[in-house]
C-alpha positions in Angstrom: 175.4 67.6 -97.3 171.8 68.4 -98.2 171.2 71.7 -99.9 167.8 73.4 -99.8 166.1 76.7 -100.6 163.8 78.3 -98.0 161.5 81.1 -99.1 159.6 83.6 -97.1 156.0 84.5 -97.9 153.7 87.0 -96.4 152.2 90.5 -96.3 154.3 93.7 -96.5 155.8 94.9 -93.1 155.1 91.6 -91.4 158.7 91.2 -90.4 160.1 88.7 -93.0 163.4 90.5 -93.4 163.8 91.0 -89.6 163.1 87.3 -89.1 165.7 86.3 -91.7 168.2 88.6 -89.9 167.4 87.0 -86.5 167.9 83.5 -88.0 171.1 84.3 -90.0 172.6 87.7 -88.9 172.2 88.9 -92.5 170.3 92.0 -93.5 168.8 91.0 -96.9 167.7 94.6 -97.6 170.6 95.7 -99.8 169.2 98.9 -101.3 169.3 102.3 -99.6 165.6 102.8 -100.7 164.7 99.6 -98.8 166.4 100.8 -95.7 164.8 104.3 -95.9 161.3 102.9 -96.6 161.6 100.0 -94.3 160.2 97.5 -96.8 161.7 94.9 -99.1 161.6 95.9 -102.8 163.9 93.3 -104.5 164.8 89.8 -103.6 167.2 89.3 -100.7 169.4 86.3 -100.0 171.0 84.8 -96.9 172.1 81.3 -95.8 172.3 79.3 -92.6 173.2 75.7 -91.5 170.5 73.7 -89.7 171.2 70.8 -87.4 171.9 67.6 -89.2 174.3 69.3 -91.7 171.5 70.8 -93.8 172.7 73.9 -95.7 169.8 76.3 -96.4 169.8 79.2 -98.8 167.1 81.7 -97.9 165.2 83.8 -100.4 163.5 86.8 -98.8 160.7 88.1 -101.0 158.9 91.5 -101.1 155.5 91.5 -99.5 154.0 94.6 -101.0 151.4 93.9 -103.7 153.3 96.2 -106.1 156.3 93.8 -105.9 154.6 90.5 -106.5 156.6 90.2 -109.7 159.8 90.2 -107.6 158.3 87.7 -105.2 157.4 85.3 -108.1 160.9 85.6 -109.5 162.3 84.2 -106.2 159.8 81.8 -105.0 159.8 79.5 -108.0 162.8 77.4 -106.9 162.1 77.0 -103.2 161.9 73.6 -101.4 160.1 74.8 -98.3 158.3 78.0 -97.2 158.1 80.2 -94.1 154.6 81.8 -94.2 155.0 84.9 -92.1 152.0 86.6 -90.3 152.5 89.6 -88.0 150.9 89.2 -84.6 149.7 92.8 -84.6 147.8 92.5 -87.9 147.0 88.9 -88.5 146.2 87.4 -92.0 146.2 90.1 -94.7 145.6 90.2 -98.5 149.2 89.5 -99.5 149.3 86.7 -96.9 146.6 85.0 -98.8 148.0 85.7 -102.2 151.5 84.5 -101.3 150.1 81.4 -99.8 148.0 80.8 -102.9 151.1 81.1 -105.0 153.0 78.6 -102.9 150.2 76.1 -103.3 149.9 76.7 -107.0 153.6 76.1 -107.3 153.1 72.8 -105.4 155.4 73.7 -102.5 154.7 70.8 -100.1 156.8 71.6 -97.1 157.1 74.4 -94.7 155.7 76.1 -91.5 154.0 79.3 -90.3 155.8 81.9 -88.3 153.8 84.5 -86.2 156.2 87.5 -85.9 156.2 90.6 -83.7 154.8 88.7 -80.6 156.5 91.4 -78.5 153.8 93.9 -79.7 150.7 92.0 -78.5 149.4 90.3 -75.4 148.6 86.6 -75.0 144.8 87.0 -75.7 145.4 88.9 -79.0 148.0 86.3 -80.0 145.4 83.5 -79.5 143.0 85.4 -81.8 145.8 85.6 -84.5 146.6 81.9 -84.1 142.9 81.1 -84.7 143.0 83.4 -87.8 146.0 81.5 -89.1 144.4 78.1 -88.4 141.4 79.1 -90.5 143.8 80.1 -93.4 145.8 76.8 -93.2 142.8 74.5 -92.9 142.9 71.8 -95.6 146.4 72.8 -96.8 149.9 71.4 -96.7 150.6 73.6 -93.7 147.6 72.6 -91.6 149.5 70.0 -89.6 152.8 71.8 -89.5 154.2 73.9 -86.7 153.0 77.5 -86.1 155.9 79.2 -84.4 155.4 82.5 -82.5 158.6 84.6 -82.4 160.0 88.0 -81.8 162.9 89.0 -84.0 163.4 91.9 -81.7 163.9 90.0 -78.4 164.9 86.6 -79.9 162.1 84.8 -78.2 161.1 81.6 -80.2 164.0 81.8 -82.7 165.7 78.7 -81.3 162.4 76.7 -81.4 161.8 77.9 -85.0 165.3 76.7 -86.0 164.6 73.2 -84.6 161.2 73.0 -86.3 162.9 74.1 -89.6 165.5 71.4 -89.2 162.9 68.7 -88.7 161.0 69.7 -91.8 164.1 70.2 -93.9 165.1 66.6 -93.1 162.0 65.4 -94.8 162.6 67.3 -98.1 164.1 65.1 -100.8 167.3 66.2 -102.4 167.0 67.9 -105.8 168.2 65.9 -108.8 171.9 66.7 -109.4 171.9 64.1 -112.3 169.2 66.0 -114.2 169.6 68.6 -116.8 171.4 71.8 -115.7 168.9 74.6 -115.2 169.5 77.8 -113.4 166.8 80.4 -113.9 168.4 83.9 -113.7 166.9 86.2 -111.1 169.7 88.8 -110.9 172.3 90.2 -113.3 175.0 92.7 -112.4 178.6 93.6 -113.0 181.5 93.4 -110.6 184.6 95.5 -111.0 187.5 93.2 -112.1 185.1 90.3 -112.8 182.6 91.4 -115.4 179.1 90.0 -115.7 177.7 88.0 -112.8 174.3 86.3 -112.7 172.6 84.6 -109.8 169.8 82.1 -109.4 168.6 78.9 -107.7 170.1 75.8 -109.4 166.8 73.9 -109.7 168.3 70.7 -111.3 171.7 69.3 -112.4 175.0 70.8 -111.6 177.5 73.2 -113.0 181.3 73.2 -112.9 183.9 76.0 -113.1 185.3 76.2 -116.6 182.2 74.5 -118.1 180.6 75.8 -121.4 177.0 76.7 -120.8 174.2 78.1 -123.0 172.0 81.1 -122.1 168.4 80.7 -123.3 166.3 82.0 -125.0 169.2 84.1 -126.4 170.9 80.9 -127.6 174.5 82.0 -127.1 177.2 80.0 -125.4 179.8 81.1 -122.9 182.3 79.8 -120.3 181.9 79.8 -116.6 185.1 81.4 -115.3 184.1 81.5 -111.6 181.3 80.7 -109.3 180.1 81.1 -105.7 177.7 79.3 -103.5 176.7 81.1 -100.3 179.3 83.8 -100.9 182.1 81.2 -101.1 184.1 80.3 -104.2 183.6 76.7 -105.4 184.5 74.5 -108.3 181.0 72.9 -108.5 177.5 73.9 -107.7 174.7 71.4 -107.2 170.9 71.4 -107.5 169.3 73.1 -104.5 172.0 75.8 -104.1 171.8 79.5 -104.6 174.6 80.0 -107.2 176.4 83.0 -108.6 178.2 82.6 -112.0 180.8 84.8 -113.5 180.6 84.5 -117.2 183.4 85.0 -119.7 183.0 87.6 -122.4 179.3 88.4 -121.8 178.0 91.9 -121.6 175.5 92.6 -118.8 172.9 93.7 -121.4 173.0 90.2 -123.0 171.5 88.4 -120.0 168.1 89.2 -118.4 166.1 88.0 -115.5 164.0 85.1 -116.7 166.8 83.7 -118.9 168.0 80.1 -118.2 171.5 78.8 -117.9 171.7 75.2 -119.2 173.8 72.7 -121.1 174.4 73.6 -124.8 172.1 72.2 -127.5 169.6 70.3 -125.2 166.7 72.6 -124.3 164.6 74.5 -126.8 162.8 77.8 -126.1 159.1 77.5 -126.8 156.2 79.9 -127.7 153.5 77.5 -126.4 153.0 74.8 -123.8 150.3 72.3 -123.0 149.2 72.5 -119.4 146.7 71.7 -116.7 145.4 75.0 -115.4 143.6 75.7 -112.0 141.6 78.8 -111.3 141.6 80.0 -107.7 138.2 79.7 -105.9 137.9 83.4 -105.0 138.4 84.7 -108.6 135.4 86.8 -109.5 134.8 85.7 -113.1 135.6 82.7 -115.3 138.6 82.6 -117.6 137.3 82.7 -121.2 138.9 80.9 -124.1 141.9 82.8 -125.6 141.9 85.2 -122.6 145.2 87.2 -122.2 147.0 86.6 -118.9 150.3 87.4 -117.3 152.3 84.2 -117.2 155.1 83.5 -114.7 157.5 80.5 -114.8 160.8 80.2 -112.9 162.1 83.8 -112.8 160.5 84.6 -116.2 157.3 86.6 -116.8 155.4 87.4 -120.0 152.0 87.8 -121.7 150.1 84.7 -122.9 146.7 83.6 -124.2 144.9 80.6 -122.7 143.4 78.3 -125.3 141.1 75.9 -123.6 141.2 72.3 -124.9 138.3 70.7 -122.9 135.8 73.6 -122.4 134.9 77.1 -123.5 135.7 78.8 -120.2 137.3 77.8 -116.9 135.2 78.6 -113.8 136.6 79.6 -110.4 137.9 76.6 -108.4 137.9 74.5 -111.6 140.8 72.6 -113.3 141.1 72.2 -117.1 143.5 71.5 -119.9 144.8 74.3 -122.1 147.4 75.4 -124.5 149.2 78.5 -123.4 150.4 80.6 -126.3 153.2 83.1 -125.4 154.2 86.4 -126.9 157.8 85.8 -126.1 159.7 82.4 -125.8 160.3 80.7 -122.5 162.4 77.7 -121.4 160.3 75.0 -119.8 160.2 71.3 -119.1 157.4 68.8 -118.3 156.4 69.1 -114.6 157.3 72.8 -114.3 154.8 74.9 -112.3 153.6 78.3 -113.3 151.4 81.2 -112.1 148.7 83.2 -113.9 147.9 86.7 -113.0 145.2 89.0 -114.3 146.0 91.5 -117.0 143.6 94.1 -115.8 143.8 93.5 -112.0 146.9 93.3 -109.9 146.1 89.8 -108.5 146.9 86.1 -108.9 144.1 84.2 -110.5 145.5 80.7 -110.9 148.4 78.5 -112.0 149.2 75.0 -113.0 151.6 72.4 -114.3 153.2 72.1 -117.7 152.5 68.7 -119.3 154.2 69.2 -122.7 156.7 72.0 -123.2 157.1 71.6 -127.0 153.7 70.8 -128.5 152.3 71.6 -131.9 149.1 73.6 -132.3 146.1 71.4 -131.7 143.0 71.1 -133.9 139.7 71.5 -132.2 138.5 68.3 -133.8 141.3 66.2 -132.4 139.7 64.2 -129.6 142.9 62.4 -128.6 144.5 65.6 -127.2 142.8 65.6 -123.9 143.2 61.8 -123.5 147.0 62.3 -124.0 147.1 65.2 -121.6 145.4 63.2 -118.9 148.2 60.6 -119.2 150.8 63.3 -119.1 149.3 64.7 -115.9 148.8 61.5 -113.9 150.5 58.6 -115.8 153.7 56.8 -115.1 156.9 57.9 -116.7 156.7 55.0 -119.2 153.2 55.9 -120.2 154.2 59.5 -120.6 157.2 58.5 -122.8 154.8 56.5 -125.1 152.6 59.6 -125.5 155.5 61.8 -126.4 156.8 59.2 -128.8 153.4 58.9 -130.5 153.1 62.7 -130.8 156.6 62.9 -132.4 155.2 61.1 -135.5 157.6 60.1 -138.3 160.4 62.3 -136.9 160.7 60.1 -133.8 162.5 61.4 -130.8 166.0 61.0 -129.3 167.0 60.7 -125.7 167.6 64.4 -125.4 164.1 65.1 -126.6 162.6 62.8 -124.0 164.6 64.4 -121.2 163.4 67.9 -122.3 159.9 66.7 -121.8 160.3 64.4 -118.8 162.7 65.8 -116.1 164.6 62.5 -115.7 168.3 61.6 -115.2 169.9 60.2 -118.3 170.2 56.7 -117.0 166.6 56.6 -115.8 165.3 57.9 -119.1 167.3 55.2 -121.0 165.7 52.5 -118.8 162.2 53.7 -119.5 162.8 53.8 -123.3 164.4 50.3 -123.1 161.1 49.0 -121.6 159.1 50.6 -124.4 161.3 48.7 -126.9 161.0 45.4 -125.0 157.2 45.8 -124.9 157.2 46.4 -128.7 155.9 49.9 -128.5 159.0 51.5 -129.9 161.6 50.8 -132.6 165.2 51.9 -132.4 166.3 54.2 -135.3 169.8 54.8 -133.9 171.5 53.2 -130.9 173.9 56.1 -130.3 172.7 58.7 -129.8 169.5 56.8 -128.9 166.7 57.7 -131.3 163.3 55.9 -131.3 160.0 55.8 -133.3 156.7 54.7 -132.1 156.0 51.2 -133.6 152.8 52.4 -135.3 154.6 55.2 -137.1 157.5 52.9 -138.0 155.0 50.4 -139.6 153.3 53.3 -141.5 156.7 54.3 -142.8 157.5 50.8 -143.9 154.2 50.6 -145.7 154.8 54.0 -147.3 158.3 52.9 -148.4 157.0 49.7 -150.0 154.2 51.5 -151.7 156.6 54.0 -153.4 158.8 51.1 -154.6 155.7 49.2 -155.9 154.5 52.3 -157.7 158.0 52.6 -159.3 157.8 49.0 -160.4 154.4 49.6 -162.0 155.5 52.7 -163.9 158.9 51.4 -164.9 158.6 47.6 -165.1 161.9 47.2 -167.0 163.9 48.9 -164.3 165.4 46.5 -161.8 164.7 48.9 -158.9 164.1 52.4 -157.7 167.4 54.4 -157.2 168.0 54.7 -153.5 168.5 58.5 -153.9 165.1 58.9 -155.5 163.4 56.8 -152.8 165.1 59.0 -150.1 164.0 62.1 -151.9 160.4 61.0 -152.1 160.3 60.4 -148.4 162.4 63.5 -147.4 159.3 65.6 -146.7 158.3 63.4 -143.8 161.6 61.8 -142.5 165.3 62.7 -142.4 168.2 60.6 -143.6 168.8 58.7 -140.4 165.2 57.6 -140.1 165.1 56.7 -143.8 168.2 54.5 -143.4 166.8 52.8 -140.3 163.5 52.0 -142.1 165.4 50.6 -145.1 167.7 48.5 -143.0 164.7 47.1 -141.0 162.8 46.2 -144.2 165.9 44.6 -145.6 166.5 42.5 -142.5 162.9 41.3 -142.6 163.4 40.6 -146.4 160.5 42.9 -147.3 162.8 44.8 -149.7 166.1 44.0 -151.4 168.7 46.8 -151.0 171.5 46.8 -153.5 174.3 49.4 -153.8 172.3 52.1 -155.5 168.8 50.8 -155.9 166.0 49.1 -154.0 163.3 46.7 -155.2 160.6 44.4 -153.8 161.7 40.7 -153.5 158.9 39.6 -155.8 159.8 42.1 -158.5 161.1 40.4 -161.7 161.6 42.0 -165.0 159.1 40.4 -167.4 158.8 41.7 -170.9 155.5 41.6 -172.8 155.4 40.1 -176.3 155.5 43.6 -177.7 158.5 44.5 -175.6 160.3 41.3 -176.5 159.8 42.0 -180.2 161.0 45.6 -179.8 164.1 44.5 -177.8 165.0 42.0 -180.6 164.8 44.8 -183.2 167.0 47.1 -181.2 169.5 44.5 -180.3 169.7 43.2 -183.9 170.3 46.7 -185.2 173.2 47.3 -182.7 174.7 43.9 -183.3 174.7 44.6 -187.1 176.2 48.1 -186.8 178.9 47.1 -184.2 181.2 50.0 -183.3 179.3 52.3 -185.8 175.8 52.3 -184.3 173.0 54.8 -184.9 172.4 57.4 -182.2 169.6 56.5 -179.9 167.6 59.6 -180.7 167.1 58.3 -184.2 165.7 54.9 -183.2 162.0 55.8 -182.7 161.8 56.9 -186.3 164.0 54.2 -187.6 162.1 51.4 -185.9 158.7 52.9 -185.6 158.6 52.9 -181.8 157.6 55.3 -179.1 160.4 57.6 -177.8 159.9 56.8 -174.0 159.4 53.1 -174.9 162.8 53.1 -176.6 164.5 54.8 -173.7 163.2 52.2 -171.3 164.2 49.3 -173.5 167.7 50.8 -174.0 168.1 51.0 -170.2 166.9 47.4 -170.0 169.5 46.2 -172.5 172.3 48.1 -170.6 171.2 46.5 -167.3 171.4 43.1 -169.2 174.9 44.1 -170.4 173.9 43.5 -174.0 174.4 47.2 -174.8 177.0 49.6 -173.2 176.3 53.3 -172.8 179.3 55.2 -174.2 178.1 58.8 -173.7 175.0 60.9 -174.3 172.8 59.0 -176.8 175.6 56.8 -178.0 175.3 53.1 -177.2 177.3 50.2 -178.6 176.7 46.5 -178.8 178.7 45.1 -175.9 180.2 42.1 -177.7 181.5 44.3 -180.5 182.9 46.8 -177.9 184.7 44.0 -176.1 186.2 42.7 -179.4 187.5 46.3 -180.2 188.9 46.6 -176.7 190.7 43.3 -177.0 192.3 44.4 -180.3 193.6 47.5 -178.6 194.9 45.6 -175.6 196.9 43.2 -177.9 198.3 46.2 -179.8 199.3 48.2 -176.8 200.9 45.2 -175.1 203.0 44.8 -178.2 203.7 48.4 -179.2 203.3 50.2 -175.8 201.3 53.1 -177.2 198.9 54.1 -179.9 197.9 57.4 -181.5 194.4 58.6 -182.4 195.3 57.9 -186.1 196.6 54.5 -185.2 193.4 53.6 -183.3 191.4 54.8 -186.3 193.2 52.5 -188.6 193.1 49.6 -186.0 189.3 49.8 -185.5 188.3 51.3 -188.8 186.4 54.2 -187.2 185.8 57.8 -188.0 186.3 60.6 -185.5 182.5 60.6 -184.9 182.9 57.3 -183.0 186.6 57.4 -182.2 186.6 60.4 -179.9 183.7 59.2 -177.7 185.2 55.7 -177.6 188.6 57.0 -176.5 186.9 59.1 -173.7 185.0 56.0 -172.6 188.1 53.8 -172.5 189.9 56.5 -170.5 186.9 56.8 -168.2 186.7 53.1 -167.3 190.5 53.0 -166.6 191.4 50.9 -169.6 193.6 53.5 -171.2 195.4 56.7 -170.1 196.4 59.7 -172.1 200.1 60.4 -172.5 200.6 63.5 -174.6 199.0 62.7 -177.9 199.2 59.0 -177.3 197.2 56.4 -175.4 198.8 53.7 -173.2 197.4 50.9 -171.1 196.6 52.1 -167.6 
């Protein structure tokens, strides 16, 4: 069954609520004040089934100019509109504003209803029809039916239902495979149930018992009950008016304008990049950084418009802008929004979000507008490439793409796969899928090789840069998973050699200068001569007349060559002498089973100065083990 949302639009007291009652039998005016004053103040809801098995949820909006905020909270999720004009008054200011709002929100389907025909004669009705035709000229409703009806007598209601069914059949189903998004337009408590919120499920689906996240608050909760069209269900789909009963949530924690979604996917934002259109009848241009009222979904707030391609936006013009918000909103690429004046109670424009999670742009960056033009009119694959390039060295995962492009998971994966096949993207991780733009990946490779080459120049006697040091030097621009992917890719292409704890360039070879060779011979000869009673390395510079840092590098070189062994601190021993001492101990322990500290002193002829560090070294490498005051073979 197809599920759609039908919204009313039109001036106050033009009979929208009476029309909905004639269509459905439901009085959408719930409040006593509404009944007393005879006007709609808050959103009203009803449902009906059209021929062809189409289930329609109806959002009845207030028509009074003071309640446009209420109207905007309900109209954001509609699939088609009934523009209502009263026969006794004709087109009025809120008729025009509501119709402007529908067009700015890119509502593409609907029809016009002329109500209260029982109050006028045929000649007057023709004049109103001409008035309506003038309003609709050049719009999406121009070729659509104009249905005269009387909610009081029922005349024309059957014809209206047939016309609605024909148009509803043309509307594409909303994406139930997309990301769950339910903008909240009502929050209340029910005795015995607790907190209940309602809204139009604009994409995805939600199931009873599912864990959901409420943004921008950022807390998670469980759905413990739900209704669609006043009936309890286990699952709600995109295009349905949905009520959710939440577990353990206080009414004060959820507000109109919040979004119910899947945990950990969408991110609230304080700014969005957008294409903005100013209505033709606006009296003055929109200056750079002007404050405006910003409406998206059921949310409203204050924002500043920062123009990206001009200093001011003139009436009936379209331009690119960054909208900077005072409070965070939840948005995705393709979402529509409305702008209203701060000083005047009127709608001035609206537009479409192109990038819901941008950074601040520099005025000198000429690529920004070029990218936004692609995001406005390009194919999904082109848009994905733009987002990937803007992600820089961090890259982007599948969830990041889906936040920016409202696509089903499978569709998004196919688009990203094509980018990889064309050589525009490189896979950092396969699961979860994470990509980098190929240009950024190559820059990272060059940066990585540059750091390694610099290390080789500064420490030519070291076989390679420690992997941890390389990761640390790149940590300011990439995280661990990107670092590992770059390293793996460089290794596969044989551009670096990755060993267990270090990395070096393939061409790097340890080559000693004549001066270094001479110094190494001096140091090695000294340690060979002293055997298990060597000098401490801190004394070598003075003893041999060498630079302190120079000696430290040469000692590390000799250790890497296994000609010296590091015992502890600044104590090194000649490796051959150390192996001979170890063999003496092994023979003794295999024969005697254990040895005391005194016994080892006599066996190796050492004082405690060397004996204690050597015992700790043998224990540390797993050659011996301590047993009381004795040592045994491990």
